[in-house]
C-alpha positions in Angstrom: -2.6 -2.9 21.9 1.0 -2.6 20.6 2.8 0.6 20.4 5.4 1.7 17.9 8.8 3.2 18.9 7.2 6.6 18.3 3.9 6.3 20.1 4.9 8.7 22.9 6.2 11.1 20.3 2.9 11.2 18.5 1.0 11.7 21.8 3.3 14.6 22.8 2.5 16.2 19.4 -1.2 16.0 20.2 -2.0 13.4 17.6 -5.4 11.7 17.8 -4.6 8.1 18.5 -6.7 5.1 17.4 -6.4 1.4 17.4 -5.4 0.1 13.9 -4.3 -3.5 13.1 -3.6 -4.1 16.8 -1.4 -1.0 17.1 -2.0 2.4 18.8 -1.6 4.7 15.8 -1.9 8.4 15.0 -4.9 9.0 12.7 -4.4 12.8 12.5 -2.6 15.8 13.9 -3.9 19.0 12.3 -6.8 17.6 10.3 -7.0 15.2 7.3 -7.4 17.9 4.6 -4.5 20.0 5.8 -2.2 16.9 6.1 -3.3 15.6 2.7 -2.5 19.0 1.1 0.9 19.0 2.8 1.9 15.7 1.1 0.5 16.8 -2.3 2.4 20.1 -2.3 5.3 19.9 0.2 6.6 17.1 2.4 5.1 15.0 5.3 6.3 12.1 7.4 4.2 9.1 8.4 5.0 6.5 11.1 4.1 3.2 9.4 6.1 1.0 11.8 3.1 -1.3 12.2 4.0 -2.8 8.8 5.6 -6.3 8.9 9.1 -7.2 7.7 10.3 -10.7 7.0 13.8 -11.6 6.0 14.1 -14.6 3.6 17.6 -15.8 3.1 19.7 -18.7 1.8 20.3 -20.6 -1.5 16.5 -21.4 -1.7 15.2 -18.0 -0.7 14.3 -17.1 -4.3 12.6 -20.5 -4.9 10.3 -19.9 -2.0 9.5 -16.3 -3.0 8.8 -17.4 -6.6 6.4 -20.1 -5.3 4.4 -17.9 -3.0 4.3 -14.6 -4.9 2.6 -13.6 -8.2 5.3 -11.4 -9.7 8.6 -12.6 -11.1 11.3 -12.1 -8.4 14.1 -13.3 -10.8 13.8 -9.8 -12.4 15.0 -8.2 -9.1 18.6 -7.1 -8.9 20.3 -5.8 -5.7 18.9 -2.4 -4.9 15.5 -2.9 -6.5 12.0 -3.5 -5.0 8.9 -5.1 -6.5 5.2 -4.9 -5.8 3.5 -8.3 -5.7 0.9 -10.3 -3.9 0.5 -13.7 -2.2 -2.2 -15.7 -3.9 -4.2 -18.3 -1.8 -5.4 -21.7 -3.0 -8.9 -20.5 -3.5 -8.5 -17.7 -6.1 -8.2 -14.9 -3.5 -5.3 -12.9 -2.1 -3.5 -13.6 1.2 -1.9 -10.2 1.1 -0.1 -7.7 -1.1 3.5 -6.8 -0.4 6.8 -5.3 -1.4 9.8 -7.5 -2.1 13.3 -6.0 -1.8 16.5 -7.7 -3.0 19.1 -6.7 -0.3 21.9 -9.1 -1.4 22.3 -12.2 -3.4 20.1 -14.8 -1.6 18.7 -12.1 0.8 15.3 -10.6 0.4 13.1 -8.4 2.6 9.3 -8.9 2.4 7.2 -6.0 3.6 3.6 -7.0 4.5 0.5 -5.3 5.8 0.2 -4.9 9.6 -3.1 -6.7 10.0 -1.7 -9.7 8.1 1.7 -10.2 9.8 0.8 -13.5 11.6 -1.3 -14.8 8.7 1.4 -14.1 6.1 4.1 -15.6 8.2 2.1 -18.8 8.7 1.2 -18.9 5.1 4.8 -18.5 3.8 6.1 -20.9 6.4 3.6 -23.5 5.3 4.9 -23.3 1.8 8.6 -23.4 2.8 9.5 -27.0 1.9 12.7 -25.8 0.3 14.5 -24.9 3.6 14.8 -21.2 3.1 15.8 -19.3 6.2 13.0 -17.1 7.5 13.1 -14.4 10.1 10.3 -12.2 11.3 11.8 -8.8 12.0 8.5 -7.0 12.4 8.8 -6.2 16.1 12.4 -5.0 15.9 12.1 -2.5 12.9 10.4 0.8 12.3 9.3 2.3 9.0 8.9 6.0 8.3 7.3 7.2 5.0 8.6 10.7 3.9 6.3 11.7 1.1 5.7 14.7 -1.1 7.3 16.6 -4.0 9.7 18.4 -1.7 11.0 15.2 -0.1 14.3 15.1 -2.0 15.2 18.7 -1.5 14.3 18.7 2.3 15.9 15.4 3.1 19.1 15.7 1.1 21.1 17.3 3.9 20.4 14.2 6.1 22.4 11.8 3.9 25.5 11.4 1.8 23.5 9.6 -0.9 22.2 11.5 -3.9 18.4 11.2 -3.2 17.5 12.5 -6.7 19.5 9.6 -8.2 17.4 6.9 -6.5 14.8 5.9 -9.1 11.2 4.8 -8.3 11.2 1.3 -6.7 14.9 1.4 -6.1 16.7 1.7 -2.8 20.1 2.4 -1.2 21.4 1.1 2.1 23.5 3.8 3.9 23.6 6.8 6.2 20.5 8.8 7.0 19.9 11.3 9.8 23.2 10.2 11.5 22.3 6.5 11.5 24.2 4.0 9.4 22.8 1.0 7.4 19.3 2.5 6.9 17.3 1.4 3.9 16.3 4.5 1.9 13.6 3.3 -0.6 12.0 5.4 -3.3 8.6 3.9 -2.7 5.4 5.1 -1.0 1.6 4.9 -1.0 0.7 8.5 -1.8 1.5 9.1 -5.5 3.4 12.3 -4.6 7.0 10.9 -4.5 9.3 10.5 -1.6 11.0 7.8 0.4 10.4 5.0 2.9 13.0 4.6 5.6 13.6 1.3 7.3 15.5 1.4 10.6 15.8 -0.4 14.0 13.3 0.7 16.6 16.0 2.3 18.8 17.0 4.5 15.8 13.5 5.7 14.9 13.2 8.7 17.3 16.5 10.2 16.1 15.5 9.8 12.5 11.9 11.1 13.1 13.2 14.2 15.0 15.7 15.1 12.2 13.2 14.5 9.5 10.7 16.9 11.2 13.5 19.4 11.8 14.3 19.3 8.1 10.8 20.4 7.3 8.5 17.3 7.1 5.2 17.7 8.8 3.8 14.7 10.8 0.9 13.1 8.9 -1.7 10.6 10.2 -3.2 7.4 8.8 -6.4 9.2 7.7 -4.6 11.3 5.1 -2.6 8.2 4.1 -5.9 6.6 3.1 -7.2 9.6 1.2 -3.9 10.0 -0.6 -3.7 6.3 -1.7 -7.4 6.3 -2.8 -6.8 9.3 -5.1 -4.2 7.2 -6.8 -6.4 4.1 -6.9 -4.0 2.0 -4.9 -5.7 -1.1 -3.4 -6.0 -1.4 0.4 -6.0 -4.9 1.7 -9.2 -5.7 3.6 -11.1 -3.2 1.5 -10.4 -3.6 -2.2 -8.6 -7.0 -2.0 -9.0 -9.9 0.5 -9.0 -13.7 0.8 -12.0 -14.0 -1.5 -11.4 -11.3 -4.2 -9.8 -12.3 -7.5 -6.5 -10.5 -8.1 -7.3 -10.4 -11.8 -10.7 -8.7 -11.1 -8.8 -6.3 -8.8 -6.6 -5.2 -11.7 -3.5 -6.9 -10.5 -2.8 -8.7 -13.7 0.2 -6.5 -14.3 2.0 -8.2 -11.3 0.7 -11.7 -12.2 3.5 -13.4 -14.2 2.5 -16.7 -15.8 6.1 -17.2 -17.0 6.6 -19.3 -13.8 4.5 -21.6 -11.6 3.3 -20.2 -8.3 0.5 -20.9 -5.8 -2.8 -21.3 -7.7 -1.3 -20.1 -11.0 -3.1 -22.7 -13.0 -6.5 -21.6 -11.8 -5.6 -17.9 -12.3 -4.4 -18.6 -15.8 -7.7 -20.3 -16.6 -9.6 -17.3 -15.2 -7.5 -15.0 -17.3 -8.1 -17.1 -20.4 -11.8 -17.3 -19.8 -12.1 -13.6 -18.9 -13.1 -12.1 -15.6 -16.8 -11.7 -14.7 -16.4 -8.5 -12.6 -13.9 -5.7 -12.4 -12.7 -3.2 -9.8 -13.6 0.2 -11.2 -12.9 3.8 -10.2 -15.8 6.2 -10.1 -16.6 9.9 -9.3 -19.9 11.1 -8.1 -21.8 13.4 -10.4 -23.6 15.1 -7.5 -22.6 15.9 -3.9 -22.2 13.0 -1.6 -19.6 10.7 0.0 -19.4 7.1 -1.1 -18.4 4.8 1.8 -17.1 1.2 2.1 -19.9 -1.3 1.7 -22.4 1.1 0.1 -24.4 -0.6 -2.7 -23.7 0.1 -6.4 -27.0 0.0 -8.4 -28.0 0.2 -12.0 -30.5 2.7 -13.3 -33.4 0.5 -12.3 -32.2 0.2 -8.7 -30.8 -3.3 -9.0 -27.8 -4.0 -6.9 -24.8 -4.7 -9.2 -21.9 -4.3 -6.7 -20.5 -2.7 -3.6 -18.1 0.2 -2.9 -14.9 -1.2 -1.5 -13.2 2.2 -0.8 -14.7 5.7 -0.9 -14.1 9.3 0.3 -14.5 12.9 -0.4 -11.3 13.7 -2.4 -9.4 16.5 -0.7 -7.6 17.4 -3.9 -10.6 17.2 -6.3 -13.4 18.2 -3.9 -15.7 15.5 -5.2 -16.8 12.0 -4.0 -14.5 9.3 -5.3 -14.5 5.5 -4.9 -13.6 2.0 -6.0 -15.9 -0.9 -6.3 -16.5 -4.2 -8.1 -19.1 -4.3 -10.9 -20.0 -6.8 -13.7 -17.6 -6.1 -16.6 -20.4 -4.8 -18.8 -20.6 -1.8 -16.4 -16.8 -1.4 -16.2 -16.5 0.9 -19.1 -14.7 4.3 -18.8 -17.3 7.1 -18.9 -20.1 4.6 -18.3 -22.8 5.4 -15.7 -23.5 3.6 -12.4 -25.2 4.8 -9.2 -24.1 4.7 -5.6 -26.9 4.1 -3.0 -26.3 6.7 -0.3 -29.1 6.2 2.3 -32.4 6.5 0.4 -30.9 8.2 -2.7 -29.2 6.6 -5.7 -26.5 9.2 -6.6 -25.3 9.0 -10.2 -21.6 8.3 -10.8 -19.2 8.1 -13.7 -16.7 5.3 -14.2 -13.3 6.9 -14.7 -9.7 5.9 -15.5 -7.2 5.9 -12.6 -5.5 7.8 -11.0 -8.2 10.2 -9.8 -5.4 12.7 -8.9 -3.1 13.5 -11.8 -0.8 16.0 -10.1 
């Protein structure tokens, strides 16, 4: 089990620690609902240092990124980030990721913790252009400072104007007394805020100053309920090696203006039309939909499975995502979630669940 640079800090704060993606991580401190509410209304800080970071550099860095990723990285300018995914050769998804353009010919790829080795091997196997690749994952920490009060609370910690950093843009500069920190206006909560990339030895100082400035520590359980209320995909649940990115609703980051891994087959799938779709639903009655619960039609026939589900802390109702045949993927349409012996009626809705 790996530790982050802040594991002992979380333990000292009384966090409940659990194994996650091979790391010892804080799942909660004061309770999921309290922490969730903090991020929706104020400001919280997550240790997400288990995420992976790869540096891709050199004259052929962009060529490699264009080949392995679905989005068009030529659109990136220095100081901008982009959401994308790595298609595999079989119509599925190796991982989803963020791509940052740090300098001309220098890019940072941020990947999911559970996929670090898999992604590294995959990208390396496609690197026949001689791009310089470095795996920085074990040397870097990542803190997510999230919530509507993040700008106001964190402004005293930096000389950069945080309110001027637009969504999916970043600055490299001073933060909490440390130089050359990446301050990125990104996150996985839908409540605004920043993600801070720093070296492991700098993480404790930054964490302490962020907490002193008013951010409450938040665990991974609330991170999951927050992302689900926005309908953000979670790798391993909503997308994986066998799910179609087009069925998952990732067509918006699939750019057929270039060739990339499996682009021909994905374009054919788009042209033909997908068979299934990842839909969002809310339960019409009390109940909690869970990962892998069956989705059934009115006659009790199985038509799909729940990929993510929870009791929404913000809305107070059961919410979830799941794949169904496209005939059932109609907003306001009715499906049923099999919870133990009862088929609970549910309504297909438009994302996000939480509208702020």
